C-alpha positions as CSV (number, residue, x, y, z in Angstrom):
1,X,-36.3,20.3,19.9
2,X,-37.6,17.8,17.6
3,X,-35.7,14.5,18.1
4,X,-32.8,13.7,15.5
5,X,-33.4,11.9,12.4
6,X,-31.0,8.2,11.7
7,X,-29.1,10.9,8.9
8,X,-28.4,13.3,11.5
9,X,-27.5,10.7,14.2
10,X,-25.0,9.0,11.7
11,X,-23.6,12.7,10.4
12,X,-22.6,12.6,14.4
13,X,-20.9,9.5,14.3
14,X,-19.4,9.9,11.5
15,X,-18.0,13.7,12.5
16,X,-17.5,12.2,16.2
17,X,-15.6,9.2,14.3
18,X,-13.4,11.8,12.4
19,X,-12.3,13.6,15.0
20,X,-10.8,10.9,17.5
21,X,-9.2,9.8,14.5
22,X,-7.7,13.8,13.8
23,X,-6.6,13.6,16.9
24,X,-4.8,10.6,17.1
25,X,-3.1,11.4,14.4
26,X,-1.6,14.6,15.7
27,X,-0.9,13.2,18.4
28,X,0.6,10.3,17.8
29,X,2.9,12.5,15.2
30,X,3.4,14.9,17.9
31,X,4.0,12.4,21.1
32,X,4.7,9.0,19.3
33,X,2.2,6.5,19.1
34,X,3.5,4.5,21.9
35,X,3.7,7.8,24.0
36,X,-0.2,8.5,23.3
37,X,-2.9,7.2,25.5
38,X,-6.1,7.0,24.5
39,X,-7.3,9.4,27.6
40,X,-5.3,11.9,25.5
41,X,-6.4,11.1,22.5
42,X,-10.1,11.5,23.9
43,X,-9.6,14.5,25.6
44,X,-7.9,16.1,22.3
45,X,-11.3,14.9,20.1
46,X,-13.5,16.4,22.9
47,X,-15.4,13.1,23.9
48,X,-15.2,11.2,26.7
49,X,-13.0,7.9,27.1
50,X,-16.0,5.4,27.5
51,X,-17.4,7.2,24.1
52,X,-14.1,6.3,22.3
53,X,-14.4,3.0,23.2
54,X,-17.7,2.4,21.0
55,X,-16.1,3.8,17.8
56,X,-13.0,1.9,18.5
57,X,-12.0,-1.5,20.7
58,X,-8.1,-0.4,21.5
59,X,-5.6,2.4,20.6
60,X,-4.3,-0.1,18.6
61,X,-8.0,-0.6,16.7
62,X,-7.8,2.8,15.8
63,X,-4.2,2.8,14.3
64,X,-5.7,-0.3,12.3
65,X,-8.7,2.2,10.7
66,X,-6.1,5.1,9.9
67,X,-3.7,2.8,8.1
68,X,-6.5,1.2,6.5
69,X,-8.4,4.2,5.3
70,X,-5.4,5.2,4.3
71,X,-4.7,2.6,1.8
72,X,-8.4,2.2,0.7
73,X,-7.9,5.5,-0.4
74,X,-5.0,5.0,-2.6
75,X,-7.2,1.7,-3.9
76,X,-10.0,3.6,-4.9
77,X,-8.3,6.4,-6.4
78,X,-6.4,3.5,-8.7
79,X,-9.6,1.3,-9.2
80,X,-11.5,4.7,-10.3
81,X,-9.0,5.8,-12.7
82,X,-8.7,2.0,-14.3
83,X,-12.4,1.7,-14.2
84,X,-12.6,5.8,-16.4
85,X,-10.0,4.8,-19.3
86,X,-8.4,1.9,-20.6
87,X,-5.9,4.4,-22.4
88,X,-2.0,3.5,-20.7
89,X,-0.7,6.7,-20.5
90,X,-4.1,8.7,-19.1
91,X,-4.4,6.0,-16.2
92,X,-0.9,6.3,-15.7
93,X,-1.1,10.5,-16.3
94,X,-4.5,10.3,-13.7
95,X,-2.6,8.6,-11.1
96,X,0.2,10.9,-10.6
97,X,-2.7,13.9,-10.6
98,X,-4.7,12.3,-8.1
99,X,-1.5,11.3,-5.9
100,X,-0.4,14.2,-5.9
101,X,-3.5,16.3,-5.6
102,X,-4.3,14.0,-2.8
103,X,-1.1,14.9,-0.7
104,X,-1.2,19.1,-1.7
105,X,-4.6,19.0,-0.2
106,X,-4.2,17.0,3.0
107,X,-0.6,17.8,3.4
108,X,-0.8,18.3,7.3
109,X,-2.6,14.6,7.2
110,X,0.2,12.7,5.1
111,X,2.8,14.3,7.2
112,X,1.4,12.4,10.6
113,X,1.0,9.8,8.6
114,X,4.1,9.5,7.4
115,X,5.7,9.9,10.4
116,X,3.8,6.7,12.2
117,X,5.6,5.0,9.4
118,X,9.1,5.7,11.1
119,X,8.1,4.9,14.8
120,X,8.8,1.2,15.8
121,X,6.8,-1.9,15.8
122,X,3.8,0.8,14.5
123,X,2.4,-2.1,11.4
124,X,3.4,-5.0,13.3
125,X,0.1,-6.9,13.0
126,X,-1.0,-4.9,10.1
127,X,1.4,-6.7,7.7
128,X,-0.7,-9.0,5.7
129,X,-3.2,-6.3,4.8
130,X,-0.4,-4.0,3.7
131,X,1.3,-6.5,1.8
132,X,-2.2,-7.3,0.1
133,X,-2.5,-3.6,-0.7
134,X,0.7,-3.4,-2.0
135,X,0.9,-6.2,-4.1
136,X,-2.4,-5.2,-5.8
137,X,-1.5,-1.3,-6.5
138,X,1.8,-3.1,-7.6
139,X,-0.1,-5.3,-10.5
140,X,-1.6,-2.3,-11.7
141,X,1.1,-0.5,-12.2
142,X,2.7,-3.4,-14.1
143,X,0.1,-3.9,-16.3
144,X,0.1,-0.3,-17.1
145,X,4.2,0.1,-17.5
146,X,3.7,-3.6,-19.8
147,X,1.0,-1.8,-21.4
148,X,3.0,1.4,-22.1
149,X,5.7,-1.1,-24.0
150,X,8.4,-1.5,-20.9
151,X,10.7,-3.7,-21.7
152,X,11.1,-4.6,-17.8
153,X,7.4,-3.6,-16.3
154,X,8.1,-4.8,-13.1
155,X,10.8,-2.9,-12.8
156,X,9.8,0.2,-14.0
157,X,6.8,-0.3,-11.4
158,X,9.3,-0.6,-8.9
159,X,11.4,2.3,-9.8
160,X,8.1,4.6,-10.4
161,X,7.1,3.9,-6.8
162,X,10.5,5.0,-5.2
163,X,10.3,7.8,-7.5
164,X,6.9,8.9,-6.2
165,X,7.7,8.4,-2.4
166,X,11.2,10.3,-2.7
167,X,9.4,13.4,-4.6
168,X,6.2,13.3,-1.7
169,X,8.8,13.0,1.1
170,X,10.8,16.2,0.0
171,X,7.5,17.7,-0.6
172,X,6.5,16.9,2.9
173,X,9.8,18.1,4.5
174,X,9.8,21.0,2.5
175,X,6.5,22.2,1.5
176,X,6.3,25.7,-0.5
177,X,10.6,25.4,-0.9
178,X,10.4,22.8,-3.1
179,X,8.8,22.4,-6.5
180,X,5.9,20.1,-6.4
181,X,4.6,21.1,-9.8
182,X,7.5,21.2,-11.7
183,X,8.0,17.6,-10.2
184,X,4.9,16.6,-11.3
185,X,5.3,17.6,-14.6
186,X,8.6,16.0,-14.9
187,X,7.4,12.9,-14.2
188,X,4.6,12.7,-16.8
189,X,7.1,14.1,-19.5
190,X,9.2,11.2,-18.6
191,X,6.9,8.7,-19.2
192,X,4.8,10.2,-21.9
193,X,4.7,7.8,-24.7
194,X,7.0,9.3,-27.7
């Protein structure tokens, strides 16, 4: 048997990290963050507890990784859209389309991640990074609404964020019973310049 290449080791390492993340999300969603142990996560991921500690220093470190990864993916979506086009409605539409696609293709992931946000004390120690990410996303939204000609772009950005959160929460709860495609079309039409 030939020795593994550096790329193969990296692929195995990335897959193991992904398995740990997915197992943790599943257990955090089912049992709650505080009731889930490192041993349970390691067992569910199919790794030893010692190996798990070579990826994440603690359960809090693993949670931090999960939350920051989700935030980074959201910012990446917004950054890519801003780079692709300077047209504000096209930016808006691509962010809406990308957000809906992201949630619809990863429904289970978003259900588990959302359940974490409602567990007490979960986000302790992450407030600074989360605030920075939220401020950056809000600044992008405000700029888009400003370019679209809204008289109160900041208020519109906050309203839009609440609208998207509400739609996504309903979809996560009701799944196929929720008219997700109709709501996406409604949002896109509502903000389309006249």
